[in-house]
C-alpha positions in Angstrom: -115.0 55.6 62.8 -113.4 53.0 64.7 -113.0 49.6 63.7 -115.0 47.1 66.0 -113.5 43.8 65.1 -110.6 42.9 63.6 -110.0 40.2 60.8 -108.2 37.8 61.6 -105.0 36.4 60.1 -106.4 33.3 58.6 -109.3 35.4 56.9 -107.1 38.3 56.1 -104.5 34.9 53.8 -108.0 33.6 52.8 -108.9 36.8 51.1 -105.6 37.5 49.4 -104.7 33.7 48.2 -106.3 35.1 45.0 -104.0 38.0 44.4 -101.4 35.7 43.4 -99.0 36.8 40.2 -99.5 34.4 37.1 -97.3 33.9 34.2 -98.0 35.0 30.5 -98.7 32.2 28.6 -96.5 32.1 25.1 -97.0 30.3 22.3 -94.4 29.9 19.4 -95.5 31.6 15.7 -95.2 30.7 12.2 -91.6 32.7 12.5 -90.4 31.1 14.8 -90.7 33.8 17.5 -92.4 33.5 21.1 -95.2 35.4 21.5 -98.1 35.9 23.9 -101.1 33.5 23.5 -104.0 35.4 21.6 -101.6 38.3 20.7 -100.5 39.3 17.0 -96.2 38.0 16.7 -94.6 41.4 17.2 -91.6 40.2 14.8 -93.7 39.5 11.6 -96.8 40.6 12.3 -99.4 37.2 11.9 -102.4 35.9 13.6 -103.8 32.8 13.1 -102.3 32.7 9.8 -102.8 36.0 8.6 -100.7 39.2 8.2 -102.6 41.6 10.7 -99.7 44.1 11.2 -97.3 45.2 8.3 -94.6 45.0 10.3 -91.8 46.2 7.3 -93.7 49.0 6.3 -94.4 50.1 10.0 -90.4 50.3 10.3 -90.0 51.7 7.0 -92.4 54.9 7.7 -90.5 54.8 11.6 -87.2 55.3 9.8 -88.5 57.9 7.5 -89.9 60.1 10.3 -86.4 60.1 12.4 -84.6 60.9 9.0 -86.8 63.6 8.6 -86.5 64.9 12.5 -82.8 64.4 11.9 -82.9 67.1 9.0 -84.6 69.1 10.7 -82.6 69.6 13.4 -79.5 70.5 11.9 
């Protein structure tokens, strides 16, 4: 199939005017860390004043898993 009518540069630019990238909106957490808006903080695990992610427990589980892998490789 052959294209019968070309789009002008202006028409192409008008279509692409909505393709611009936008920067993430950053907010300060209660702990002082910078986080992405409407997301839980990666440092303390809080969102809207409540703890929703157990960051300390997650780190402990990761350390335990890494320790068991190193013992298994010996």
